[in-house]
C-alpha positions, 0 to 999 in steps of 0.5 A: 886083646883086640880079638878078645874085644871082638868076641865081647862085642859079638856076644854083647857081654855086658847084656848078660847082666840083664839075664842073671836075675831070671833064674834068681826070681824063679828060685826065690818064688819056689823057695830056693830049691837048688840050695847052695848050687843056686849060683849055677843057674844064673851062670847057665842063663848067662851062657845061653843068653850069650850063645843067642847073641853069637847066633844072632850075629851069625844068622844076621851077617848078610843083613848086618853087612848092609845095615850094621857093617861095623859089627864083628862079622860083616867087618871081618873081625870074627868069622862066621864059623867062629860065631857059630862055634861060640854059640855051640860052646856056650850052649853046652856050657849053659846046659852043663851048668843047669845040670850041675844045679838042677840035675836031670830036670835042670838039664832038660829045661835048659835043653828046651831053652837052648832049642828055643834060642837056636830056633829063634835066631836061625829060623823064627826071628824074621817071622811075625811070631818072633816076639812070642818066641823070645817071650817064651825063652825068657819065661822058660828061663825064669821057670828053670830057676824054679826047678821042681816047683815051676807053678810057684814061679808062674807070675814072675815068668809071665811078667818077664815074658810080657816085658820081653815081648814088648821089648822084642816087638819094639826092637824090630824098628831099631834101624828103620823106626817103628809105628806109634801103635807098636810103641804104645803096645810096649808102653802098655806092657810096661805099665802092666809089668810095673804093677804085677810085682805088687800082687800078694805072694802066697806063703812068702817069707821075709821081712814085713817091708819086703812087699814095699820093696817089691812095689818100689822096684816095680815103680823104678822099672816102670818109670825108667823103661816107660819114659824111654818107650814113651819117647818112642811113641812121640818120635818112633824113629830108629835112634829113639827106638834103639834107645828105648830097646836099650832101656828095656834090656836094662829094665830087666834088672829092676823088674827081676829084683822086684819079683825077688823082693816079692818072694821075701828076699829084699836083700838079694833083690837090692844086691841085684838092683845094684848091678844097674849102674854097671849095666849102664856103663857096660852098655855105653862100652858095648851096645846091647842091641 
């Protein structure tokens, strides 16, 4: 059981809840093109996300030895080759699940996403363009759910990408802190992101109250994430920035739900939003950062 716990911590398993809604938001915007196989797209996203977490720790093992020696690799609980093999296995599982749901197109999109994940963790992460790389990955994840109709999911892909850019930019100060300009940039992105789900959706089906649900979920996202990021503006130290980053990761869920409701599926959105307490509890047990 201790070994299982080590790998749960390696991949930050509870954080996978923050990615489930990406492909659901894309699929809802595109009219659910995968039918009964839609469930496999969130599974694909989760596998690729968890692969990225394992690869992140593999790439950062020397840095973590200085800054986070309690992490699985620097503490010796997981070996580097095991982290790399875990990342490779989860990548293969993610591409396979996407192929099952979306055929050749799904496999190709998942392969591009996997390439983006590996490139980010192994090469791009220390570079100034790293937040853009992470935003690209998140936006592509949303588009993967849209299948043959990616243009219909452009707004949720943009919204999740903007949010991810802000969270990634802020997360670079988790250990040593950040500056107030960076924190303000994240707050501005969150403010914009809370409004985008209220934009009218063309040809959206669903109950007449769906747009109201989208607006409410967008407001919930903005309030929860914005408050934590505003605290980082006031005190941009490491612990406050880390708390804001965690709030930003949890905030993916109501933001995804807002886009699903906007597409006319408020019941599905509510079911996704119900995962927020589980994510909060999981993050207390295993840090998402």
